[in-house]
N, CA and C atoms as a LAMMPS dump frame, in Angstrom:
ITEM: TIMESTEP
0
ITEM: NUMBER OF ATOMS
417
ITEM: BOX BOUNDS ff ff ff
-5.0000000000000000e+02 5.0000000000000000e+02
-5.0000000000000000e+02 5.0000000000000000e+02
-5.0000000000000000e+02 5.0000000000000000e+02
ITEM: ATOMS id mol type element x y z
1 1 1 N 270.604 438.787 -61.747
2 1 2 C 271.352 438.576 -60.558
3 1 3 C 270.971 439.496 -59.73
4 2 1 N 270.133 438.99 -58.586
5 2 2 C 270.684 439.676 -57.546
6 2 3 C 271.67 440.651 -56.809
7 3 1 N 271.833 441.406 -56.156
8 3 2 C 272.478 442.668 -55.966
9 3 3 C 273.719 441.642 -54.973
10 4 1 N 273.05 440.69 -54.025
11 4 2 C 273.86 439.647 -52.898
12 4 3 C 274.381 439.097 -53.625
13 5 1 N 274.266 438.56 -54.87
14 5 2 C 275.026 437.684 -55.897
15 5 3 C 276.427 438.141 -56.412
16 6 1 N 276.298 439.191 -56.571
17 6 2 C 276.929 439.779 -57.471
18 6 3 C 278.57 439.913 -56.093
19 7 1 N 279.851 439.732 -57.073
20 7 2 C 280.938 440.024 -56.713
21 7 3 C 280.933 440.721 -56.295
22 8 1 N 281.871 441.276 -54.75
23 8 2 C 282.631 442.365 -54.576
24 8 3 C 283.718 442.956 -55.264
25 9 1 N 284.575 441.867 -55.574
26 9 2 C 285.924 442.005 -56.154
27 9 3 C 286.343 440.992 -57.286
28 10 1 N 286.964 441.266 -58.372
29 10 2 C 286.979 440.034 -59.317
30 10 3 C 288.95 439.988 -59.452
31 11 1 N 289.44 438.945 -59.054
32 11 2 C 290.678 438.985 -59.477
33 11 3 C 291.629 437.764 -60.05
34 12 1 N 291.903 438.503 -61.388
35 12 2 C 292.048 437.663 -62.3
36 12 3 C 293.607 436.49 -62.046
37 13 1 N 293.88 435.603 -62.157
38 13 2 C 294.457 434.767 -61.546
39 13 3 C 295.034 433.369 -62.745
40 14 1 N 296.072 433.187 -63.457
41 14 2 C 296.77 432.585 -64.105
42 14 3 C 296.245 430.977 -63.815
43 15 1 N 296.088 430.651 -62.65
44 15 2 C 295.745 429.4 -62.026
45 15 3 C 295.486 429.553 -60.393
46 16 1 N 294.343 428.447 -60.134
47 16 2 C 293.976 428.529 -58.563
48 16 3 C 294.833 427.329 -58.339
49 17 1 N 295.218 427.77 -56.843
50 17 2 C 296.089 426.898 -55.942
51 17 3 C 295.564 426.029 -55.294
52 18 1 N 295.863 424.758 -55.665
53 18 2 C 295.372 423.484 -54.965
54 18 3 C 296.053 422.59 -54.194
55 19 1 N 295.3 422.107 -53.092
56 19 2 C 296.097 421.76 -51.524
57 19 3 C 296.202 420.346 -52.454
58 20 1 N 296.489 419.389 -51.457
59 20 2 C 297.326 418.228 -51.69
60 20 3 C 296.028 417.278 -51.763
61 21 1 N 294.868 417.52 -52.017
62 21 2 C 293.741 417.008 -52.26
63 21 3 C 292.978 417.203 -53.542
64 22 1 N 293.686 417.972 -53.805
65 22 2 C 293.66 418.734 -55.509
66 22 3 C 292.34 419.428 -55.506
67 23 1 N 291.738 419.811 -54.122
68 23 2 C 290.611 421.237 -54.277
69 23 3 C 291.196 422.505 -54.177
70 24 1 N 290.403 423.394 -54.33
71 24 2 C 290.614 424.693 -54.353
72 24 3 C 291.431 425.366 -52.613
73 25 1 N 292.983 425.546 -52.725
74 25 2 C 293.479 425.951 -51.417
75 25 3 C 292.957 427.513 -51.527
76 26 1 N 291.648 427.747 -50.56
77 26 2 C 290.992 429.169 -50.293
78 26 3 C 292.351 430.173 -49.435
79 27 1 N 292.967 429.512 -48.866
80 27 2 C 293.878 430.079 -47.673
81 27 3 C 294.889 431.147 -48.375
82 28 1 N 295.289 430.044 -49.774
83 28 2 C 296.507 430.812 -50.507
84 28 3 C 295.569 431.621 -51.61
85 29 1 N 294.844 431.865 -51.986
86 29 2 C 294.01 432.88 -52.711
87 29 3 C 294.925 434.306 -52.311
88 30 1 N 294.95 434.966 -53.089
89 30 2 C 295.419 436.7 -52.696
90 30 3 C 294.199 437.46 -52.199
91 31 1 N 294.102 438.104 -51.62
92 31 2 C 293.096 438.897 -51.194
93 31 3 C 292.872 439.811 -52.254
94 32 1 N 291.557 440.351 -51.932
95 32 2 C 291.151 441.443 -53.221
96 32 3 C 291.64 442.641 -52.612
97 33 1 N 291.977 443.387 -53.208
98 33 2 C 292.705 445.161 -52.961
99 33 3 C 291.67 445.888 -53.848
100 34 1 N 291.253 446.71 -52.247
101 34 2 C 289.827 447.509 -52.35
102 34 3 C 290.554 449.135 -51.958
103 35 1 N 290.03 449.659 -52.913
104 35 2 C 290.286 451.112 -52.801
105 35 3 C 290.347 451.854 -54.062
106 36 1 N 290.241 453.253 -53.757
107 36 2 C 290.001 454.093 -55.168
108 36 3 C 291.492 454.367 -56.134
109 37 1 N 291.58 454.827 -57.226
110 37 2 C 292.755 455.205 -57.293
111 37 3 C 293.264 456.082 -57.627
112 38 1 N 292.224 457.096 -56.602
113 38 2 C 292.603 458.572 -56.393
114 38 3 C 293.29 458.497 -55.271
115 39 1 N 294.323 459.785 -55.17
116 39 2 C 295.223 459.44 -53.399
117 39 3 C 294.731 459.511 -52.608
118 40 1 N 295.141 459.464 -51.025
119 40 2 C 295.327 459.404 -50.171
120 40 3 C 295.077 461.241 -50.026
121 41 1 N 294.02 461.628 -49.501
122 41 2 C 293.672 462.789 -49.14
123 41 3 C 293.389 463.101 -47.605
124 42 1 N 294.004 463.381 -46.136
125 42 2 C 293.783 463.6 -45.028
126 42 3 C 292.098 463.676 -44.65
127 43 1 N 291.632 463.671 -43.685
128 43 2 C 290.588 464.116 -43.148
129 43 3 C 290.281 465.774 -42.664
130 44 1 N 289.621 466.665 -43.142
131 44 2 C 289.306 467.627 -43.084
132 44 3 C 288.783 467.93 -41.667
133 45 1 N 289.156 468.589 -40.569
134 45 2 C 288.274 468.687 -39.409
135 45 3 C 287.924 468.164 -38.416
136 46 1 N 287.657 468.226 -37.269
137 46 2 C 287.434 467.263 -36.248
138 46 3 C 286.292 466.572 -36.57
139 47 1 N 284.879 466.835 -37.371
140 47 2 C 284.352 465.643 -37.164
141 47 3 C 284.971 464.839 -38.396
142 48 1 N 285.33 464.657 -39.869
143 48 2 C 286.172 463.914 -40.472
144 48 3 C 286.574 463.327 -39.586
145 49 1 N 287.769 463.883 -38.747
146 49 2 C 289.081 463.054 -38.412
147 49 3 C 288.595 462.395 -37.547
148 50 1 N 287.299 462.319 -36.486
149 50 2 C 286.789 461.361 -35.739
150 50 3 C 286.432 460.394 -36.156
151 51 1 N 285.203 460.897 -37.603
152 51 2 C 284.821 459.646 -38.41
153 51 3 C 285.918 459.146 -39.209
154 52 1 N 286.712 459.188 -39.363
155 52 2 C 287.98 458.427 -40.044
156 52 3 C 288.689 457.554 -39.035
157 53 1 N 289.135 458.092 -37.467
158 53 2 C 289.23 457.066 -37.182
159 53 3 C 288.242 455.715 -36.191
160 54 1 N 287.005 456.132 -36.454
161 54 2 C 285.737 455.299 -36.336
162 54 3 C 285.956 454.268 -37.522
163 55 1 N 285.614 454.548 -38.551
164 55 2 C 286.062 453.36 -40.169
165 55 3 C 286.783 452.845 -39.427
166 56 1 N 288.236 453.467 -39.236
167 56 2 C 289.076 452.504 -39.648
168 56 3 C 289.329 451.278 -38.035
169 57 1 N 288.812 451.838 -36.915
170 57 2 C 288.535 450.926 -35.916
171 57 3 C 287.249 449.511 -36.692
172 58 1 N 286.365 450.336 -37.41
173 58 2 C 285.758 449.324 -37.668
174 58 3 C 285.614 448.284 -38.638
175 59 1 N 286.664 448.841 -39.951
176 59 2 C 286.52 448.236 -41.053
177 59 3 C 288.075 447.731 -40.986
178 60 1 N 288.99 447.984 -39.86
179 60 2 C 290.37 447.376 -39.738
180 60 3 C 290.728 447.857 -40.42
181 61 1 N 290.925 448.701 -41.207
182 61 2 C 292.312 449.445 -42.256
183 61 3 C 293.238 450.551 -41.368
184 62 1 N 294.075 450.492 -42.179
185 62 2 C 295.241 451.899 -40.989
186 62 3 C 294.847 452.976 -41.224
187 63 1 N 294.373 453.753 -42.718
188 63 2 C 293.52 454.882 -42.453
189 63 3 C 292.727 454.878 -43.223
190 64 1 N 292.254 456.296 -43.275
191 64 2 C 290.923 456.549 -44.211
192 64 3 C 291.307 458.213 -44.551
193 65 1 N 291.045 457.902 -45.737
194 65 2 C 291.006 459.637 -46.499
195 65 3 C 289.58 460.185 -46.193
196 66 1 N 289.245 460.924 -46.636
197 66 2 C 288.154 461.989 -47.048
198 66 3 C 287.303 461.679 -47.768
199 67 1 N 287.843 460.957 -49.08
200 67 2 C 287.653 460.792 -50.239
201 67 3 C 287.002 458.852 -50.624
202 68 1 N 287.529 458.737 -49.449
203 68 2 C 287.421 456.838 -49.144
204 68 3 C 285.876 456.611 -48.828
205 69 1 N 285.681 455.409 -49.271
206 69 2 C 283.748 455.192 -49.724
207 69 3 C 283.735 453.813 -48.859
208 70 1 N 283.024 453.845 -47.75
209 70 2 C 282.749 452.736 -46.892
210 70 3 C 282.755 451.078 -47.133
211 71 1 N 282.138 450.889 -48.377
212 71 2 C 281.933 449.76 -48.979
213 71 3 C 282.631 448.899 -50.069
214 72 1 N 283.881 450.299 -50.443
215 72 2 C 284.65 449.911 -51.193
216 72 3 C 286.004 449.224 -50.174
217 73 1 N 286.401 449.939 -49.069
218 73 2 C 287.062 449.372 -47.803
219 73 3 C 286.812 448.342 -47.674
220 74 1 N 285.833 447.716 -48.065
221 74 2 C 285.255 446.026 -47.463
222 74 3 C 284.673 446.517 -46.12
223 75 1 N 283.485 447.579 -46.012
224 75 2 C 282.413 447.861 -45.782
225 75 3 C 281.05 446.647 -46.001
226 76 1 N 280.163 446.267 -44.918
227 76 2 C 278.859 445.686 -45.195
228 76 3 C 277.986 446.265 -44.361
229 77 1 N 276.71 445.661 -44.406
230 77 2 C 275.863 446.371 -43.942
231 77 3 C 275.578 445.863 -42.183
232 78 1 N 276.317 444.543 -42.04
233 78 2 C 276.88 444.294 -40.699
234 78 3 C 277.641 445.308 -39.983
235 79 1 N 278.52 445.959 -40.929
236 79 2 C 279.855 446.778 -40.154
237 79 3 C 278.996 447.859 -40.187
238 80 1 N 278.221 448.336 -40.902
239 80 2 C 277.328 449.724 -40.902
240 80 3 C 276.94 449.777 -39.33
241 81 1 N 276.164 448.679 -38.848
242 81 2 C 275.826 449.019 -37.878
243 81 3 C 276.663 449.2 -36.495
244 82 1 N 277.464 448.728 -36.452
245 82 2 C 278.776 448.736 -35.769
246 82 3 C 279.342 450.399 -35.816
247 83 1 N 279.32 450.734 -37.313
248 83 2 C 279.583 452.203 -37.564
249 83 3 C 278.628 453.478 -36.933
250 84 1 N 277.285 452.852 -37.432
251 84 2 C 276.282 453.965 -36.562
252 84 3 C 276.425 453.947 -34.914
253 85 1 N 276.387 452.713 -34.283
254 85 2 C 276.506 453.137 -33.091
255 85 3 C 277.365 453.362 -32.253
256 86 1 N 278.689 453.062 -32.946
257 86 2 C 280.264 453.733 -32.164
258 86 3 C 279.695 455.346 -32.677
259 87 1 N 279.719 455.718 -34.421
260 87 2 C 279.54 457.501 -34.047
261 87 3 C 278.42 457.574 -32.696
262 88 1 N 277.477 457.455 -32.54
263 88 2 C 276.379 457.807 -31.363
264 88 3 C 276.938 457.888 -30.455
265 89 1 N 277.787 456.51 -30.19
266 89 2 C 278.404 456.908 -28.883
267 89 3 C 279.559 457.855 -28.677
268 90 1 N 280.449 458.017 -29.503
269 90 2 C 281.059 458.721 -29.385
270 90 3 C 281.326 460.146 -29.451
271 91 1 N 280.724 460.15 -31.017
272 91 2 C 280.1 461.735 -31.385
273 91 3 C 278.635 462.27 -31.025
274 92 1 N 278.26 461.666 -30.286
275 92 2 C 276.901 461.954 -29.7
276 92 3 C 276.001 462.816 -30.385
277 93 1 N 275.813 462.077 -31.778
278 93 2 C 274.947 462.275 -33.066
279 93 3 C 274.375 461.709 -33.407
280 94 1 N 273.097 461.694 -34.432
281 94 2 C 272.396 460.731 -35.196
282 94 3 C 273.156 460.342 -36.182
283 95 1 N 272.8 459.28 -36.414
284 95 2 C 273.529 458.683 -38.123
285 95 3 C 272.679 457.376 -38.045
286 96 1 N 272.323 457.254 -39.73
287 96 2 C 271.146 456.045 -39.69
288 96 3 C 271.891 455.106 -40.345
289 97 1 N 271.723 453.938 -40.349
290 97 2 C 272.09 453.201 -41.363
291 97 3 C 271.559 453.479 -42.218
292 98 1 N 270.714 453.807 -42.785
293 98 2 C 270.53 454.516 -45.036
294 98 3 C 271.094 455.26 -44.696
295 99 1 N 271.434 456.258 -44.007
296 99 2 C 272.858 457.101 -43.918
297 99 3 C 273.471 457.132 -45.164
298 100 1 N 273.991 455.81 -43.966
299 100 2 C 275.325 455.156 -44.253
300 100 3 C 275.677 454.495 -45.942
301 101 1 N 274.102 454.004 -46.529
302 101 2 C 274.356 453.775 -47.263
303 101 3 C 274.288 454.851 -48.439
304 102 1 N 273.716 455.874 -48.413
305 102 2 C 272.866 457.084 -49.064
306 102 3 C 274.501 458.124 -49.397
307 103 1 N 275.137 457.797 -48.34
308 103 2 C 276.089 458.642 -48.433
309 103 3 C 277.522 458.131 -48.016
310 104 1 N 278.372 456.884 -48.668
311 104 2 C 279.127 456.246 -47.844
312 104 3 C 280.416 457.272 -47.737
313 105 1 N 281.021 457.959 -48.364
314 105 2 C 282.113 458.271 -49.001
315 105 3 C 282.196 459.423 -47.738
316 106 1 N 283.462 459.31 -47.023
317 106 2 C 283.588 460.363 -45.398
318 106 3 C 283.475 461.454 -45.48
319 107 1 N 283.82 461.888 -46.586
320 107 2 C 283.548 463.752 -46.284
321 107 3 C 281.83 464.173 -46.593
322 108 1 N 281.531 462.953 -47.638
323 108 2 C 280.186 462.923 -47.646
324 108 3 C 278.946 462.871 -46.518
325 109 1 N 279.139 462.025 -45.391
326 109 2 C 278.789 461.359 -44.305
327 109 3 C 279.264 462.287 -43.548
328 110 1 N 280.424 462.769 -43.257
329 110 2 C 280.983 464.361 -42.081
330 110 3 C 279.991 465.227 -42.457
331 111 1 N 279.525 465.783 -43.489
332 111 2 C 278.881 467.111 -43.566
333 111 3 C 277.516 466.484 -43.369
334 112 1 N 277.184 465.05 -42.996
335 112 2 C 275.544 465.068 -42.395
336 112 3 C 275.803 465.294 -41.047
337 113 1 N 276.834 464.761 -40.005
338 113 2 C 276.46 464.666 -39.028
339 113 3 C 277.281 466.311 -38.671
340 114 1 N 277.358 467.353 -39.38
341 114 2 C 277.689 468.831 -39.123
342 114 3 C 276.802 469.422 -38.429
343 115 1 N 275.296 469.611 -39.312
344 115 2 C 274.288 469.936 -38.589
345 115 3 C 273.959 469.208 -37.573
346 116 1 N 274.043 467.851 -37.529
347 116 2 C 272.975 467.394 -36.399
348 116 3 C 273.572 467.251 -35.647
349 117 1 N 274.938 467.449 -34.903
350 117 2 C 275.369 468.217 -33.654
351 117 3 C 274.512 469.02 -33.11
352 118 1 N 274.51 468.877 -31.689
353 118 2 C 273.608 469.878 -31.091
354 118 3 C 272.235 470.116 -31.199
355 119 1 N 271.749 469.266 -32.197
356 119 2 C 270.806 469.156 -32.596
357 119 3 C 269.522 469.378 -31.186
358 120 1 N 269.893 468.314 -30.718
359 120 2 C 269.139 467.711 -29.443
360 120 3 C 269.94 468.242 -28.103
361 121 1 N 269.227 468.78 -26.945
362 121 2 C 270.086 469.306 -25.77
363 121 3 C 270.026 468.248 -24.81
364 122 1 N 270.739 468.272 -24.013
365 122 2 C 271.023 467.399 -23.111
366 122 3 C 269.619 466.98 -22.081
367 123 1 N 269.119 468.423 -22.115
368 123 2 C 267.676 468.26 -20.892
369 123 3 C 266.506 467.469 -22.042
370 124 1 N 266.63 467.831 -23.304
371 124 2 C 265.427 466.816 -24.016
372 124 3 C 265.654 465.297 -23.896
373 125 1 N 267.349 464.967 -24.103
374 125 2 C 267.755 463.484 -23.997
375 125 3 C 267.317 463.275 -23.279
376 126 1 N 267.596 463.229 -21.528
377 126 2 C 267.091 463.13 -20.179
378 126 3 C 265.651 462.715 -20.07
379 127 1 N 264.996 463.805 -21.065
380 127 2 C 263.402 463.609 -20.977
381 127 3 C 262.851 462.412 -21.333
382 128 1 N 263.685 462.387 -22.524
383 128 2 C 263.431 461.424 -23.501
384 128 3 C 263.729 459.84 -22.72
385 129 1 N 265.138 459.889 -22.012
386 129 2 C 265.262 458.948 -21.328
387 129 3 C 264.057 458.348 -20.138
388 130 1 N 264.044 459.709 -19.553
389 130 2 C 263.128 459.359 -18.571
390 130 3 C 261.291 458.896 -18.635
391 131 1 N 261.201 459.059 -19.623
392 131 2 C 259.836 458.794 -20.566
393 131 3 C 259.889 457.332 -21.038
394 132 1 N 260.817 456.938 -21.15
395 132 2 C 261.16 455.378 -22.003
396 132 3 C 261.152 454.746 -20.402
397 133 1 N 261.922 455.126 -19.089
398 133 2 C 261.677 454.135 -18.388
399 133 3 C 260.548 454.267 -17.725
400 134 1 N 260.021 455.182 -17.83
401 134 2 C 258.462 455.395 -17.032
402 134 3 C 257.414 454.663 -17.764
403 135 1 N 257.788 454.157 -19.303
404 135 2 C 256.915 453.05 -19.471
405 135 3 C 257.636 451.678 -19.948
406 136 1 N 258.61 451.729 -19.291
407 136 2 C 258.766 450.19 -18.989
408 136 3 C 258.529 449.452 -17.792
409 137 1 N 258.303 450.746 -16.572
410 137 2 C 258.237 450.747 -15.431
411 137 3 C 256.683 449.949 -15.425
412 138 1 N 255.576 450.312 -16.521
413 138 2 C 254.1 449.912 -16.364
414 138 3 C 253.781 448.718 -17.402
415 139 1 N 255.318 448.113 -17.773
416 139 2 C 254.645 446.956 -18.403
417 139 3 C 254.636 445.777 -16.978
């Protein structure tokens, strides 16, 4: 079975709730509970804290711990693009979608961001933007 067809969660029920027409009432089905068995451990450091706040916004969860897994909390490929955009906007550092998939645990993802911060000085970024604008003007 392809990966996209594998269910993200399995919830065992004694029976399915039915509506008046005898069809499955999807709104009455219980929500799958995501999350690991380990207890909550607060994010450590400025990067982990900022990243946890971004995760909470993107995933719509109340809190995110340093051992939480992006995809186990309900993340998916479309939400990972939102995550990347917000990290680049707020933390001013590069994060790729590939890195989200390779390091989906908060502490591991934060470890990727720590060395990346400050790699590109502002002058270099402005130079890159100027070059992009110049190339667009020639079109």
